[in-house]
PDB file of N, CA, C and O in Angstrom, chain B, residues numbered from 101:
ATOM      1  N   UNK B 101      -8.464 -10.714  13.702  1.00  0.00           N
ATOM      2  CA  UNK B 101      -7.536 -10.352  11.460  1.00  0.00           C
ATOM      3  C   UNK B 101      -5.839 -10.896  12.208  1.00  0.00           C
ATOM      4  O   UNK B 101      -5.168 -10.899  13.240  1.00  0.00           O
ATOM      5  N   UNK B 102      -5.863 -11.328  10.667  1.00  0.00           N
ATOM      6  CA  UNK B 102      -4.814 -11.971  10.609  1.00  0.00           C
ATOM      7  C   UNK B 102      -3.525 -10.782  10.140  1.00  0.00           C
ATOM      8  O   UNK B 102      -3.882  -9.985   9.273  1.00  0.00           O
ATOM      9  N   UNK B 103      -2.023 -10.630  10.685  1.00  0.00           N
ATOM     10  CA  UNK B 103      -1.424  -9.533  10.238  1.00  0.00           C
ATOM     11  C   UNK B 103      -0.320 -10.443   9.135  1.00  0.00           C
ATOM     12  O   UNK B 103       0.242 -11.534   9.043  1.00  0.00           O
ATOM     13  N   UNK B 104      -0.471  -9.198   8.446  1.00  0.00           N
ATOM     14  CA  UNK B 104       0.543  -9.711   7.065  1.00  0.00           C
ATOM     15  C   UNK B 104       2.163  -9.161   6.839  1.00  0.00           C
ATOM     16  O   UNK B 104       2.371  -8.041   6.373  1.00  0.00           O
ATOM     17  N   UNK B 105       3.145  -9.977   7.180  1.00  0.00           N
ATOM     18  CA  UNK B 105       4.473  -9.510   7.209  1.00  0.00           C
ATOM     19  C   UNK B 105       4.723  -9.038   6.021  1.00  0.00           C
ATOM     20  O   UNK B 105       4.740  -9.760   5.024  1.00  0.00           O
ATOM     21  N   UNK B 106       5.014  -7.370   5.990  1.00  0.00           N
ATOM     22  CA  UNK B 106       6.159  -7.097   4.853  1.00  0.00           C
ATOM     23  C   UNK B 106       7.708  -7.002   4.926  1.00  0.00           C
ATOM     24  O   UNK B 106       8.427  -7.410   5.838  1.00  0.00           O
ATOM     25  N   UNK B 107       8.105  -6.325   3.674  1.00  0.00           N
ATOM     26  CA  UNK B 107       9.289  -6.031   3.618  1.00  0.00           C
ATOM     27  C   UNK B 107      10.098  -4.289   3.843  1.00  0.00           C
ATOM     28  O   UNK B 107       9.676  -3.454   3.043  1.00  0.00           O
ATOM     29  N   UNK B 108      10.969  -3.887   4.662  1.00  0.00           N
ATOM     30  CA  UNK B 108      10.517  -2.278   4.508  1.00  0.00           C
ATOM     31  C   UNK B 108      11.177  -1.896   3.733  1.00  0.00           C
ATOM     32  O   UNK B 108      12.319  -2.197   4.081  1.00  0.00           O
ATOM     33  N   UNK B 109      11.203  -1.233   2.564  1.00  0.00           N
ATOM     34  CA  UNK B 109      12.210  -0.428   2.021  1.00  0.00           C
ATOM     35  C   UNK B 109      12.436   1.438   1.593  1.00  0.00           C
ATOM     36  O   UNK B 109      11.909   2.326   0.923  1.00  0.00           O
ATOM     37  N   UNK B 110      13.585   1.200   2.514  1.00  0.00           N
ATOM     38  CA  UNK B 110      14.072   2.645   2.438  1.00  0.00           C
ATOM     39  C   UNK B 110      13.796   3.175   1.192  1.00  0.00           C
ATOM     40  O   UNK B 110      13.949   2.354   0.287  1.00  0.00           O
ATOM     41  N   UNK B 111      13.257   4.839   0.667  1.00  0.00           N
ATOM     42  CA  UNK B 111      13.236   5.133  -0.859  1.00  0.00           C
ATOM     43  C   UNK B 111      13.400   6.705  -0.767  1.00  0.00           C
ATOM     44  O   UNK B 111      13.020   7.358   0.204  1.00  0.00           O
ATOM     45  N   UNK B 112      13.901   7.141  -1.689  1.00  0.00           N
ATOM     46  CA  UNK B 112      13.677   8.753  -2.277  1.00  0.00           C
ATOM     47  C   UNK B 112      12.733   9.330  -2.901  1.00  0.00           C
ATOM     48  O   UNK B 112      13.483   8.671  -3.621  1.00  0.00           O
ATOM     49  N   UNK B 113      12.092   9.729  -3.277  1.00  0.00           N
ATOM     50  CA  UNK B 113      10.807   9.763  -3.865  1.00  0.00           C
ATOM     51  C   UNK B 113      10.520  11.614  -4.052  1.00  0.00           C
ATOM     52  O   UNK B 113      10.039  12.584  -3.465  1.00  0.00           O
ATOM     53  N   UNK B 114      11.165  11.230  -5.228  1.00  0.00           N
ATOM     54  CA  UNK B 114      10.393  12.821  -5.985  1.00  0.00           C
ATOM     55  C   UNK B 114       9.331  12.859  -7.085  1.00  0.00           C
ATOM     56  O   UNK B 114       9.066  12.130  -8.041  1.00  0.00           O
ATOM     57  N   UNK B 115       8.821  14.003  -6.576  1.00  0.00           N
ATOM     58  CA  UNK B 115       6.814  14.521  -6.548  1.00  0.00           C
ATOM     59  C   UNK B 115       7.133  15.523  -7.859  1.00  0.00           C
ATOM     60  O   UNK B 115       7.982  16.383  -8.095  1.00  0.00           O
ATOM     61  N   UNK B 116       5.580  14.738  -8.848  1.00  0.00           N
ATOM     62  CA  UNK B 116       6.212  15.686  -9.937  1.00  0.00           C
ATOM     63  C   UNK B 116       5.436  17.327  -9.503  1.00  0.00           C
ATOM     64  O   UNK B 116       5.097  18.155 -10.348  1.00  0.00           O
ATOM     65  N   UNK B 117       5.294  17.487  -8.082  1.00  0.00           N
ATOM     66  CA  UNK B 117       5.093  19.023  -7.751  1.00  0.00           C
ATOM     67  C   UNK B 117       6.625  19.566  -7.659  1.00  0.00           C
ATOM     68  O   UNK B 117       7.012  20.726  -7.515  1.00  0.00           O
ATOM     69  N   UNK B 118       7.430  18.273  -7.795  1.00  0.00           N
ATOM     70  CA  UNK B 118       9.546  18.807  -7.109  1.00  0.00           C
ATOM     71  C   UNK B 118       9.444  18.529  -5.639  1.00  0.00           C
ATOM     72  O   UNK B 118      10.449  18.824  -4.993  1.00  0.00           O
ATOM     73  N   UNK B 119       8.677  18.145  -5.142  1.00  0.00           N
ATOM     74  CA  UNK B 119       8.629  18.000  -3.977  1.00  0.00           C
ATOM     75  C   UNK B 119       9.643  16.674  -3.438  1.00  0.00           C
ATOM     76  O   UNK B 119       9.970  15.867  -4.308  1.00  0.00           O
ATOM     77  N   UNK B 120      10.149  16.444  -1.985  1.00  0.00           N
ATOM     78  CA  UNK B 120      10.865  15.028  -2.116  1.00  0.00           C
ATOM     79  C   UNK B 120      10.784  15.210  -0.802  1.00  0.00           C
ATOM     80  O   UNK B 120      10.812  16.084   0.064  1.00  0.00           O
ATOM     81  N   UNK B 121      10.582  13.119  -1.110  1.00  0.00           N
ATOM     82  CA  UNK B 121      10.270  12.579   0.164  1.00  0.00           C
ATOM     83  C   UNK B 121      11.129  11.628   0.459  1.00  0.00           C
ATOM     84  O   UNK B 121      11.657  11.043  -0.487  1.00  0.00           O
ATOM     85  N   UNK B 122      11.424  11.300   1.629  1.00  0.00           N
ATOM     86  CA  UNK B 122      12.241  10.416   2.042  1.00  0.00           C
ATOM     87  C   UNK B 122      11.738   9.636   3.049  1.00  0.00           C
ATOM     88  O   UNK B 122      10.838  10.250   3.622  1.00  0.00           O
ATOM     89  N   UNK B 123      11.981   8.252   3.642  1.00  0.00           N
ATOM     90  CA  UNK B 123      10.924   7.041   4.014  1.00  0.00           C
ATOM     91  C   UNK B 123      10.656   6.095   3.566  1.00  0.00           C
ATOM     92  O   UNK B 123      10.849   5.923   2.362  1.00  0.00           O
ATOM     93  N   UNK B 124       9.965   4.855   4.563  1.00  0.00           N
ATOM     94  CA  UNK B 124       9.767   3.716   4.126  1.00  0.00           C
ATOM     95  C   UNK B 124       9.152   3.540   3.974  1.00  0.00           C
ATOM     96  O   UNK B 124       8.138   4.020   4.479  1.00  0.00           O
ATOM     97  N   UNK B 125       9.249   1.849   2.310  1.00  0.00           N
ATOM     98  CA  UNK B 125       7.862   1.655   1.715  1.00  0.00           C
ATOM     99  C   UNK B 125       7.141   0.387   2.208  1.00  0.00           C
ATOM    100  O   UNK B 125       7.952  -0.249   2.880  1.00  0.00           O
ATOM    101  N   UNK B 126       6.188  -0.120   2.164  1.00  0.00           N
ATOM    102  CA  UNK B 126       6.019  -1.678   3.092  1.00  0.00           C
ATOM    103  C   UNK B 126       5.248  -2.127   2.133  1.00  0.00           C
ATOM    104  O   UNK B 126       4.156  -1.683   1.778  1.00  0.00           O
ATOM    105  N   UNK B 127       6.341  -3.771   1.373  1.00  0.00           N
ATOM    106  CA  UNK B 127       5.501  -4.435   0.533  1.00  0.00           C
ATOM    107  C   UNK B 127       6.001  -5.908   0.882  1.00  0.00           C
ATOM    108  O   UNK B 127       6.958  -6.306   1.545  1.00  0.00           O
ATOM    109  N   UNK B 128       4.704  -6.752  -0.015  1.00  0.00           N
ATOM    110  CA  UNK B 128       4.890  -8.006   0.433  1.00  0.00           C
ATOM    111  C   UNK B 128       6.340  -8.768  -0.477  1.00  0.00           C
ATOM    112  O   UNK B 128       6.778  -8.715  -1.626  1.00  0.00           O
ATOM    113  N   UNK B 129       6.850  -9.706   1.269  1.00  0.00           N
ATOM    114  CA  UNK B 129       8.316 -10.019   0.766  1.00  0.00           C
ATOM    115  C   UNK B 129       8.193 -10.524  -0.871  1.00  0.00           C
ATOM    116  O   UNK B 129       7.356 -11.003  -1.636  1.00  0.00           O
ATOM    117  N   UNK B 130       9.821 -10.014  -0.861  1.00  0.00           N
ATOM    118  CA  UNK B 130      10.119 -10.709  -2.971  1.00  0.00           C
ATOM    119  C   UNK B 130       9.119 -10.414  -4.041  1.00  0.00           C
ATOM    120  O   UNK B 130       8.582 -11.180  -4.842  1.00  0.00           O
ATOM    121  N   UNK B 131       8.971  -8.887  -3.835  1.00  0.00           N
ATOM    122  CA  UNK B 131       7.652  -8.171  -4.919  1.00  0.00           C
ATOM    123  C   UNK B 131       8.736  -7.015  -4.547  1.00  0.00           C
ATOM    124  O   UNK B 131       9.350  -6.613  -3.558  1.00  0.00           O
ATOM    125  N   UNK B 132       8.528  -6.556  -6.728  1.00  0.00           N
ATOM    126  CA  UNK B 132       9.967  -6.594  -6.439  1.00  0.00           C
ATOM    127  C   UNK B 132       9.125  -4.580  -6.131  1.00  0.00           C
ATOM    128  O   UNK B 132       7.943  -4.258  -6.009  1.00  0.00           O
ATOM    129  N   UNK B 133      10.403  -3.705  -6.112  1.00  0.00           N
ATOM    130  CA  UNK B 133       9.305  -2.082  -6.444  1.00  0.00           C
ATOM    131  C   UNK B 133       8.086  -1.510  -7.090  1.00  0.00           C
ATOM    132  O   UNK B 133       6.956  -1.027  -7.024  1.00  0.00           O
ATOM    133  N   UNK B 134       9.186  -1.932  -7.796  1.00  0.00           N
ATOM    134  CA  UNK B 134       8.094  -1.192  -9.249  1.00  0.00           C
ATOM    135  C   UNK B 134       6.568  -2.071  -9.080  1.00  0.00           C
ATOM    136  O   UNK B 134       5.609  -1.574  -8.489  1.00  0.00           O
ATOM    137  N   UNK B 135       6.542  -3.173  -9.580  1.00  0.00           N
ATOM    138  CA  UNK B 135       5.483  -4.602  -9.099  1.00  0.00           C
ATOM    139  C   UNK B 135       4.753  -3.853  -8.048  1.00  0.00           C
ATOM    140  O   UNK B 135       3.544  -3.687  -7.890  1.00  0.00           O
ATOM    141  N   UNK B 136       6.095  -3.313  -7.154  1.00  0.00           N
ATOM    142  CA  UNK B 136       4.550  -2.554  -5.996  1.00  0.00           C
ATOM    143  C   UNK B 136       3.796  -1.527  -6.729  1.00  0.00           C
ATOM    144  O   UNK B 136       2.586  -1.740  -6.795  1.00  0.00           O
ATOM    145  N   UNK B 137       4.277  -0.363  -7.345  1.00  0.00           N
ATOM    146  CA  UNK B 137       3.660   0.728  -7.501  1.00  0.00           C
ATOM    147  C   UNK B 137       2.599   0.655  -8.585  1.00  0.00           C
ATOM    148  O   UNK B 137       1.603   1.377  -8.647  1.00  0.00           O
ATOM    149  N   UNK B 138       3.040  -0.599  -9.688  1.00  0.00           N
ATOM    150  CA  UNK B 138       2.567  -0.588 -10.573  1.00  0.00           C
ATOM    151  C   UNK B 138       0.930  -1.588 -10.776  1.00  0.00           C
ATOM    152  O   UNK B 138       0.089  -2.066 -11.537  1.00  0.00           O
ATOM    153  N   UNK B 139       1.421  -1.364  -9.350  1.00  0.00           N
ATOM    154  CA  UNK B 139      -0.184  -2.323  -9.465  1.00  0.00           C
ATOM    155  C   UNK B 139      -1.350  -1.898  -9.317  1.00  0.00           C
ATOM    156  O   UNK B 139      -1.649  -1.770  -8.130  1.00  0.00           O
ATOM    157  N   UNK B 140      -2.204  -1.601 -10.093  1.00  0.00           N
ATOM    158  CA  UNK B 140      -3.156  -0.356  -9.965  1.00  0.00           C
ATOM    159  C   UNK B 140      -4.414  -0.734  -8.996  1.00  0.00           C
ATOM    160  O   UNK B 140      -5.538  -0.248  -9.121  1.00  0.00           O
ATOM    161  N   UNK B 141      -4.118  -1.461  -8.242  1.00  0.00           N
ATOM    162  CA  UNK B 141      -5.154  -1.804  -7.411  1.00  0.00           C
ATOM    163  C   UNK B 141      -5.785  -0.830  -5.959  1.00  0.00           C
ATOM    164  O   UNK B 141      -6.708  -0.845  -5.144  1.00  0.00           O
ATOM    165  N   UNK B 142      -4.382   0.085  -6.385  1.00  0.00           N
ATOM    166  CA  UNK B 142      -4.610   0.870  -4.599  1.00  0.00           C
ATOM    167  C   UNK B 142      -3.285   1.431  -5.831  1.00  0.00           C
ATOM    168  O   UNK B 142      -2.408   1.052  -6.607  1.00  0.00           O
ATOM    169  N   UNK B 143      -4.355   3.204  -4.955  1.00  0.00           N
ATOM    170  CA  UNK B 143      -4.262   4.761  -6.346  1.00  0.00           C
ATOM    171  C   UNK B 143      -3.437   5.530  -4.569  1.00  0.00           C
ATOM    172  O   UNK B 143      -3.287   6.752  -4.557  1.00  0.00           O
ATOM    173  N   UNK B 144      -3.058   4.827  -3.448  1.00  0.00           N
ATOM    174  CA  UNK B 144      -1.686   5.802  -2.845  1.00  0.00           C
ATOM    175  C   UNK B 144      -0.837   4.769  -2.299  1.00  0.00           C
ATOM    176  O   UNK B 144      -1.475   3.822  -1.839  1.00  0.00           O
ATOM    177  N   UNK B 145      -0.032   4.710  -2.248  1.00  0.00           N
ATOM    178  CA  UNK B 145       0.977   4.019  -1.678  1.00  0.00           C
ATOM    179  C   UNK B 145       1.595   4.306   0.063  1.00  0.00           C
ATOM    180  O   UNK B 145       2.561   5.067   0.118  1.00  0.00           O
ATOM    181  N   UNK B 146       1.180   3.847   1.159  1.00  0.00           N
ATOM    182  CA  UNK B 146       2.006   4.673   2.419  1.00  0.00           C
ATOM    183  C   UNK B 146       3.727   4.992   2.822  1.00  0.00           C
ATOM    184  O   UNK B 146       4.594   4.122   2.742  1.00  0.00           O
ATOM    185  N   UNK B 147       3.875   5.828   3.080  1.00  0.00           N
ATOM    186  CA  UNK B 147       5.309   6.149   3.339  1.00  0.00           C
ATOM    187  C   UNK B 147       4.861   6.189   5.226  1.00  0.00           C
ATOM    188  O   UNK B 147       3.890   6.769   5.711  1.00  0.00           O
ATOM    189  N   UNK B 148       5.926   5.377   5.977  1.00  0.00           N
ATOM    190  CA  UNK B 148       6.042   5.980   6.855  1.00  0.00           C
ATOM    191  C   UNK B 148       6.940   6.136   7.884  1.00  0.00           C
ATOM    192  O   UNK B 148       7.632   5.188   8.253  1.00  0.00           O
ATOM    193  N   UNK B 149       7.020   7.418   8.479  1.00  0.00           N
ATOM    194  CA  UNK B 149       8.746   7.612   8.433  1.00  0.00           C
ATOM    195  C   UNK B 149       8.873   8.625   8.025  1.00  0.00           C
ATOM    196  O   UNK B 149       9.924   9.012   8.538  1.00  0.00           O
ATOM    197  N   UNK B 150       8.357   9.686   7.167  1.00  0.00           N
ATOM    198  CA  UNK B 150       8.493  10.126   6.489  1.00  0.00           C
ATOM    199  C   UNK B 150       8.578  11.339   6.214  1.00  0.00           C
ATOM    200  O   UNK B 150       7.631  12.105   6.394  1.00  0.00           O
ATOM    201  N   UNK B 151      10.085  11.829   5.583  1.00  0.00           N
ATOM    202  CA  UNK B 151      11.017  13.243   5.353  1.00  0.00           C
ATOM    203  C   UNK B 151      10.055  14.612   4.668  1.00  0.00           C
ATOM    204  O   UNK B 151       9.291  13.846   4.081  1.00  0.00           O
ATOM    205  N   UNK B 152       9.620  15.720   4.368  1.00  0.00           N
ATOM    206  CA  UNK B 152       9.718  16.242   2.298  1.00  0.00           C
ATOM    207  C   UNK B 152      10.529  17.412   3.122  1.00  0.00           C
ATOM    208  O   UNK B 152      10.628  17.902   4.247  1.00  0.00           O
ATOM    209  N   UNK B 153      11.015  17.515   1.845  1.00  0.00           N
ATOM    210  CA  UNK B 153      12.099  18.544   1.574  1.00  0.00           C
ATOM    211  C   UNK B 153      10.910  19.837  -0.163  1.00  0.00           C
ATOM    212  O   UNK B 153       9.862  19.679  -0.791  1.00  0.00           O
ATOM    213  N   UNK B 154      11.517  20.417  -0.138  1.00  0.00           N
ATOM    214  CA  UNK B 154      11.500  20.740  -1.361  1.00  0.00           C
ATOM    215  C   UNK B 154       9.926  20.784  -1.405  1.00  0.00           C
ATOM    216  O   UNK B 154       9.377  20.495  -2.468  1.00  0.00           O
ATOM    217  N   UNK B 155       9.066  21.181  -0.149  1.00  0.00           N
ATOM    218  CA  UNK B 155       7.483  21.396  -0.615  1.00  0.00           C
ATOM    219  C   UNK B 155       6.929  22.982  -1.606  1.00  0.00           C
ATOM    220  O   UNK B 155       7.515  23.880  -1.001  1.00  0.00           O
ATOM    221  N   UNK B 156       6.282  23.515  -2.536  1.00  0.00           N
ATOM    222  CA  UNK B 156       6.191  24.060  -2.654  1.00  0.00           C
ATOM    223  C   UNK B 156       4.715  24.529  -2.908  1.00  0.00           C
ATOM    224  O   UNK B 156       4.383  25.701  -3.080  1.00  0.00           O
ATOM    225  N   UNK B 157       3.843  23.396  -2.905  1.00  0.00           N
ATOM    226  CA  UNK B 157       2.496  23.886  -2.675  1.00  0.00           C
ATOM    227  C   UNK B 157       1.897  22.467  -2.869  1.00  0.00           C
ATOM    228  O   UNK B 157       1.879  21.645  -3.785  1.00  0.00           O
ATOM    229  N   UNK B 158       1.313  22.561  -1.335  1.00  0.00           N
ATOM    230  CA  UNK B 158       0.568  21.324  -0.914  1.00  0.00           C
ATOM    231  C   UNK B 158      -1.118  20.907  -1.136  1.00  0.00           C
ATOM    232  O   UNK B 158      -1.628  20.031  -0.437  1.00  0.00           O
ATOM    233  N   UNK B 159      -2.073  21.814  -2.432  1.00  0.00           N
ATOM    234  CA  UNK B 159      -2.980  21.865  -2.361  1.00  0.00           C
ATOM    235  C   UNK B 159      -4.462  21.336  -1.425  1.00  0.00           C
ATOM    236  O   UNK B 159      -5.543  21.906  -1.571  1.00  0.00           O
ATOM    237  N   UNK B 160      -4.237  20.076  -0.403  1.00  0.00           N
ATOM    238  CA  UNK B 160      -4.669  19.239   0.492  1.00  0.00           C
ATOM    239  C   UNK B 160      -4.292  19.843   1.791  1.00  0.00           C
ATOM    240  O   UNK B 160      -5.065  19.315   2.591  1.00  0.00           O
ATOM    241  N   UNK B 161      -3.702  20.474   2.289  1.00  0.00           N
ATOM    242  CA  UNK B 161      -3.338  21.121   3.791  1.00  0.00           C
ATOM    243  C   UNK B 161      -3.083  22.052   4.006  1.00  0.00           C
ATOM    244  O   UNK B 161      -1.932  22.406   3.750  1.00  0.00           O
ATOM    245  N   UNK B 162      -3.994  22.955   4.586  1.00  0.00           N
ATOM    246  CA  UNK B 162      -4.139  24.055   4.938  1.00  0.00           C
ATOM    247  C   UNK B 162      -2.685  24.589   5.350  1.00  0.00           C
ATOM    248  O   UNK B 162      -2.274  25.698   5.008  1.00  0.00           O
ATOM    249  N   UNK B 163      -2.219  24.011   5.839  1.00  0.00           N
ATOM    250  CA  UNK B 163      -0.685  25.022   6.442  1.00  0.00           C
ATOM    251  C   UNK B 163       0.505  23.923   6.104  1.00  0.00           C
ATOM    252  O   UNK B 163       0.552  22.722   6.370  1.00  0.00           O
ATOM    253  N   UNK B 164       1.397  24.732   5.455  1.00  0.00           N
ATOM    254  CA  UNK B 164       2.567  24.147   4.646  1.00  0.00           C
ATOM    255  C   UNK B 164       3.641  24.008   5.075  1.00  0.00           C
ATOM    256  O   UNK B 164       4.555  23.355   4.572  1.00  0.00           O
ATOM    257  N   UNK B 165       3.645  25.047   6.768  1.00  0.00           N
ATOM    258  CA  UNK B 165       5.352  24.364   7.469  1.00  0.00           C
ATOM    259  C   UNK B 165       4.717  23.091   7.751  1.00  0.00           C
ATOM    260  O   UNK B 165       5.257  21.986   7.796  1.00  0.00           O
ATOM    261  N   UNK B 166       3.644  23.356   7.912  1.00  0.00           N
ATOM    262  CA  UNK B 166       3.123  22.001   8.913  1.00  0.00           C
ATOM    263  C   UNK B 166       3.459  20.084   8.762  1.00  0.00           C
ATOM    264  O   UNK B 166       3.331  19.000   9.330  1.00  0.00           O
ATOM    265  N   UNK B 167       3.951  20.762   7.563  1.00  0.00           N
ATOM    266  CA  UNK B 167       3.713  19.204   6.610  1.00  0.00           C
ATOM    267  C   UNK B 167       5.116  19.336   5.965  1.00  0.00           C
ATOM    268  O   UNK B 167       5.301  19.033   4.787  1.00  0.00           O
ATOM    269  N   UNK B 168       6.120  19.810   6.795  1.00  0.00           N
ATOM    270  CA  UNK B 168       7.031  19.963   6.157  1.00  0.00           C
ATOM    271  C   UNK B 168       7.826  18.971   7.656  1.00  0.00           C
ATOM    272  O   UNK B 168       8.773  18.266   7.306  1.00  0.00           O
ATOM    273  N   UNK B 169       7.623  18.945   8.522  1.00  0.00           N
ATOM    274  CA  UNK B 169       7.721  18.175   9.572  1.00  0.00           C
ATOM    275  C   UNK B 169       7.595  16.719   8.794  1.00  0.00           C
ATOM    276  O   UNK B 169       7.021  16.254   7.809  1.00  0.00           O
ATOM    277  N   UNK B 170       8.860  16.111  10.288  1.00  0.00           N
ATOM    278  CA  UNK B 170       8.816  14.347   9.986  1.00  0.00           C
ATOM    279  C   UNK B 170       6.999  13.379  10.301  1.00  0.00           C
ATOM    280  O   UNK B 170       6.104  13.616  11.112  1.00  0.00           O
ATOM    281  N   UNK B 171       7.110  12.530   9.446  1.00  0.00           N
ATOM    282  CA  UNK B 171       5.264  12.198   9.412  1.00  0.00           C
ATOM    283  C   UNK B 171       5.449  11.489   9.625  1.00  0.00           C
ATOM    284  O   UNK B 171       6.493  11.178   9.053  1.00  0.00           O
ATOM    285  N   UNK B 172       4.752   9.982  10.834  1.00  0.00           N
ATOM    286  CA  UNK B 172       5.170   8.599  11.203  1.00  0.00           C
ATOM    287  C   UNK B 172       4.373   8.360   9.975  1.00  0.00           C
ATOM    288  O   UNK B 172       4.683   7.206   9.683  1.00  0.00           O
ATOM    289  N   UNK B 173       3.458   8.813   9.013  1.00  0.00           N
ATOM    290  CA  UNK B 173       2.307   8.009   8.012  1.00  0.00           C
ATOM    291  C   UNK B 173       1.694   9.076   6.980  1.00  0.00           C
ATOM    292  O   UNK B 173       1.221  10.146   7.365  1.00  0.00           O
ATOM    293  N   UNK B 174       1.737   8.753   5.865  1.00  0.00           N
ATOM    294  CA  UNK B 174       1.702   9.438   4.809  1.00  0.00           C
ATOM    295  C   UNK B 174       1.458   8.080   3.825  1.00  0.00           C
ATOM    296  O   UNK B 174       1.960   6.960   3.729  1.00  0.00           O
ATOM    297  N   UNK B 175      -0.118   9.213   2.834  1.00  0.00           N
ATOM    298  CA  UNK B 175      -0.555   8.065   1.865  1.00  0.00           C
ATOM    299  C   UNK B 175      -0.180   9.298   0.351  1.00  0.00           C
ATOM    300  O   UNK B 175      -0.775  10.202  -0.238  1.00  0.00           O
ATOM    301  N   UNK B 176       0.999   8.683   0.288  1.00  0.00           N
ATOM    302  CA  UNK B 176       1.309   9.350  -1.448  1.00  0.00           C
ATOM    303  C   UNK B 176       0.522   8.780  -2.215  1.00  0.00           C
ATOM    304  O   UNK B 176       0.341   7.564  -2.145  1.00  0.00           O
ATOM    305  N   UNK B 177      -0.300   9.816  -3.389  1.00  0.00           N
ATOM    306  CA  UNK B 177      -0.462   9.603  -4.834  1.00  0.00           C
ATOM    307  C   UNK B 177       0.195   8.926  -5.434  1.00  0.00           C
ATOM    308  O   UNK B 177       1.303   9.447  -5.559  1.00  0.00           O
ATOM    309  N   UNK B 178       0.101   7.634  -6.089  1.00  0.00           N
ATOM    310  CA  UNK B 178       1.086   6.993  -6.739  1.00  0.00           C
ATOM    311  C   UNK B 178       1.143   7.894  -8.448  1.00  0.00           C
ATOM    312  O   UNK B 178       2.108   7.801  -9.207  1.00  0.00           O
ATOM    313  N   UNK B 179      -0.088   8.699  -8.736  1.00  0.00           N
ATOM    314  CA  UNK B 179       0.292   9.728 -10.053  1.00  0.00           C
ATOM    315  C   UNK B 179       0.944  10.843  -9.931  1.00  0.00           C
ATOM    316  O   UNK B 179       1.084  11.720 -10.783  1.00  0.00           O
ATOM    317  N   UNK B 180       1.381  10.806  -8.765  1.00  0.00           N
ATOM    318  CA  UNK B 180       2.007  11.943  -8.027  1.00  0.00           C
ATOM    319  C   UNK B 180       3.419  11.646  -8.073  1.00  0.00           C
ATOM    320  O   UNK B 180       4.201  12.595  -8.134  1.00  0.00           O
ATOM    321  N   UNK B 181       3.997  10.083  -8.047  1.00  0.00           N
ATOM    322  CA  UNK B 181       5.783  10.184  -8.343  1.00  0.00           C
ATOM    323  C   UNK B 181       5.744  10.098  -9.685  1.00  0.00           C
ATOM    324  O   UNK B 181       4.952   9.797 -10.578  1.00  0.00           O
ATOM    325  N   UNK B 182       7.645  10.717  -9.436  1.00  0.00           N
ATOM    326  CA  UNK B 182       7.265  11.180 -10.718  1.00  0.00           C
ATOM    327  C   UNK B 182       9.084  10.148 -10.515  1.00  0.00           C
ATOM    328  O   UNK B 182       9.312   9.223 -11.294  1.00  0.00           O
ATOM    329  N   UNK B 183       9.800  10.412  -9.757  1.00  0.00           N
ATOM    330  CA  UNK B 183      10.580   9.131  -9.422  1.00  0.00           C
ATOM    331  C   UNK B 183      11.010   8.338  -7.722  1.00  0.00           C
ATOM    332  O   UNK B 183      10.777   8.909  -6.657  1.00  0.00           O
ATOM    333  N   UNK B 184      11.508   7.272  -7.810  1.00  0.00           N
ATOM    334  CA  UNK B 184      11.324   6.336  -6.703  1.00  0.00           C
ATOM    335  C   UNK B 184      12.680   5.574  -7.131  1.00  0.00           C
ATOM    336  O   UNK B 184      13.050   5.004  -8.157  1.00  0.00           O
ATOM    337  N   UNK B 185      13.320   5.862  -5.705  1.00  0.00           N
ATOM    338  CA  UNK B 185      14.918   5.423  -5.959  1.00  0.00           C
ATOM    339  C   UNK B 185      14.786   4.840  -4.226  1.00  0.00           C
ATOM    340  O   UNK B 185      14.431   5.255  -3.123  1.00  0.00           O
ATOM    341  N   UNK B 186      15.375   3.524  -4.926  1.00  0.00           N
ATOM    342  CA  UNK B 186      15.350   2.266  -3.182  1.00  0.00           C
ATOM    343  C   UNK B 186      16.908   2.957  -2.005  1.00  0.00           C
ATOM    344  O   UNK B 186      18.074   2.615  -2.202  1.00  0.00           O
ATOM    345  N   UNK B 187      16.665   3.489  -1.386  1.00  0.00           N
ATOM    346  CA  UNK B 187      18.373   3.200  -1.043  1.00  0.00           C
ATOM    347  C   UNK B 187      18.593   2.192   0.139  1.00  0.00           C
ATOM    348  O   UNK B 187      17.989   2.031   1.199  1.00  0.00           O
ATOM    349  N   UNK B 188      20.388   1.166  -0.797  1.00  0.00           N
ATOM    350  CA  UNK B 188      20.482   0.199  -0.076  1.00  0.00           C
ATOM    351  C   UNK B 188      21.662   0.894   1.559  1.00  0.00           C
ATOM    352  O   UNK B 188      21.944   0.133   2.485  1.00  0.00           O
TER     353      UNK B 188
END
């Protein structure tokens, strides 16, 4: 298996349901964050070291309180992203 090196970008994400995610997205070197998000080949974006806040409703998880903790990796549907900001 060939490992493809990625650049790690720290981001704040505001989701359409009002929840916030802080973590890292990993994209190809030289690719802009916006280009990565506009790529329609992948419907989901992997967010590592994800920290959630203001979680009001999560339809796909049984226990919302468990989801408020820091997660090593989550896959976020790109359609649920309202705003994304890179933290430099």
